[in-house]
C-alpha positions, 0 to 999 in steps of 0.5 A, a space after each residue: 502562540 496560536 495552533 498552527 505555530 505549536 504544531 510547527 514548533 513540536 514538530 521542528 526537527 532542529 530541536 531536540 524534541 522527538 519528532 511525532 513523526 520520525 520518532 528520533 532526533 535530528 542527529 540520530 536520523 543523520 546517522 542513519 546510513 547504507 552502511 548501518 542497514 547493510 549491517 544490520 541486515 548481514 548480522 541480525 536480519 532473517 527472512 521467512 521463505 515461503 513453500 507454497 507447496 504447503 497449505 496455507 490456513 486461515 487464522 482469524 478473520 472480522 466478524 460480520 459487522 462489516 457487512 453492509 452493503 456500502 461499508 466494503 474494504 478497499 485496501 489492508 496494509 501491514 504495518 512495517 513492525 507487522 503487529 497491526 493492519 491498516 485497513 481503509 473502508 467505504 464509508 470515510 474511515 480508516 481502521 487499525 486492526 490489532 491481532 491477538 498474540 496468539 495469532 503470531 505464534 506457529 501454533 494452529 491452536 489458540 485463541 485466534 483474534 483481530 480487534 479493531 482499536 481505532 478509526 480515523 473518519 475523513 469527510 470525503 472519500 479516502 483515495 489512499 492510506 500508508 503507514 510511516 516506514 519506520 513504525 514501531 509500536 515500541 515507540 509511540 512517537 513512530 506509530 502513525 499513518 497518512 489519508 488522503 481524501 477528496 477535496 481535502 488536505 492530507 492528514 497524518 494520524 496517530 495510531 495509538 489514539 486516532 488523534 489527528 497530528 498534522 495536515 499538509 495542503 495543496 490549494 488550487 487557484 481557486 483557493 480550493 483544497 486538492 486532494 492528493 491520488 498518490 500518496 506515499 512516504 520516502 524510505 526514511 519517512 522524512 518527506 511525503 510524495 503526493 501525486 495530483 494532476 501533472 505534478 508530485 507535491 513534496 512536503 517535510 515530514 516535520 513541518 506541516 502545512 504547504 509544500 516544499 518542493 513540486 516536481 512538474 511531471 510535464 511543462 505545460 497541458 499542451 506539452 507533448 513532453 514529460 508524463 502526462 495525467 493525474 498521478 495515481 500511485 507512487 513507490 520508491 525503490 528500496 535500494 535507497 538510490 532514490 529512483 521514484 515510479 509514478 504512475 498515471 491514469 492516462 496509461 504510462 509510469 514515469 521513473 524520476 530521481 527523487 533528489 532532483 525530480 528529473 525524469 529519468 524514463 518513461 513508458 506508456 501504451 498500457 492497457 488501463 489506468 495505473 492503480 498500482 506500482 511496486 518495486 521488487 525489494 532487490 530495485 531490479 524490477 517494477 511490477 504495476 497493475 491497471 484498471 479493467 485488466 486481467 494481469 500484472 506486468 513485470 518491467 525490467 528496470 535494468 532495461 527501461 520499456 521492456 515487459 518482461 512477463 505478465 501475471 494473470 489475474 480476473 480483475 477487469 474492474 474500475 475497482 483497485 485490486 492491490 498486490 503485494 510482494 514478500 520480503 524475500 522478493 520470491 512471492 507475489 499475492 493478488 486477489 482477484 474478482 472471483 474471490 481467489 488469492 493467487 500466489 506466483 512464484 517470481 523467483 525465476 523471471 519468465 521470458 518475454 511477453 510470457 503469461 504466468 499462471 499462479 503458482 497456488 490458488 487459494 479461495 480466500 473469500 466469497 466476493 472481490 478480493 481488493 487487496 492483499 498484504 504481506 507481514 514483513 516480520 511474521 509469516 502472516 498475509 492479510 486479505 480484504 474483500 468486498 465491492 460496491 453493490 447495487 439493489 435492482 427493485 422491482 416496481 410490482 413487489 412490496 419495497 419491504 418485501 424486496 429489501 429483505 429479497 435483495 439482501 438474501 440475493 447480494 453475495 456480501 462479504 465484507 471482511 478481513 482475514 489472515 492466513 498463515 503462510 507455510 515455509 521456513 526461517 533463514 538468515 540473510 546470509 544463507 538466503 543470499 548464498 542460496 541464491 547465488 548458488 541456483 
């Protein structure tokens, strides 16, 4: 039996073996339904409500070993179980960082540390990375993440060992690998959705290799119908409706029924290529960010095509500035090009067309803040910084002397920081009652 067949056999969902991605058997996965989710949320789930009037304290930061001119942080993402941070750096590597136990406690004093546990190296620049949505550190089989890189297949990595588990490939008409730009799992992790030019390829997580389905966003290159362009960002609505949002570099966003692949709605005329789309926890609103744009736009999905308001942030850059929304759907956080972390109260939507200033402004880094991520389990916020910089040398000066001067003149802050958020815990039921009363 060759290696590929052996991998498929291990990942076979029909067998009684545990799926290395899903961490469950096929029978256990089939038992997962909306009623179970609602029951767990009502009886057991509690949420941390952030108080933006309180003080945000820094818990821990990476040391200066990442302060290389070309080794900046491009993105950071908390794991679904809240124990680890996945960071994408410009050196073609993704790293998993794990904070010390004291970092998660409510006590300010303690031995707060963050350590790099594993690295996964790609041969080319990494476009996107994402966690398996049901990742749980107590179930090693579920501890994995995806990466997509230029001219290479999508790779599934083990977050405990750093070993490659599986590959998912798309080959063009010239028999060359195509790198996925947009990348995401569906909500239960059974499928992988990858964005390419004018199409979305769908893979079965348990069966590495070729795609099982293709969603064509436009009939032909010359067609005026459909959604045209490179699919740069993908996001599923968390309400289990199967609604998939896809943003493109052609300045438009499409909403698809993931079950049929049908385009439900599309709206364009944006100010730049879409770099991120994300639904609110209720699935009612869609937030989007564009390249070389100083705002984050909120769209009302109930009345598709209407932009409710714009959340301001200095971000006129080609680099992606990733934002995030907390688990209650009341706070939106984003970095900006000035090194600040901007937090917005989105519990009450503003009037159509309004520009909303941040409720709280935090000086987070000494360089561009490229990404922020809320921990969905603990009251922690992760942020990372850095950007590509170029040294301007003077031919009349000595090269060695200029190298030292350049390092002094360039303000380099390539770091990952964790922040403790003020607030209080509330049960799911009490939170719902408070929202209804308001």
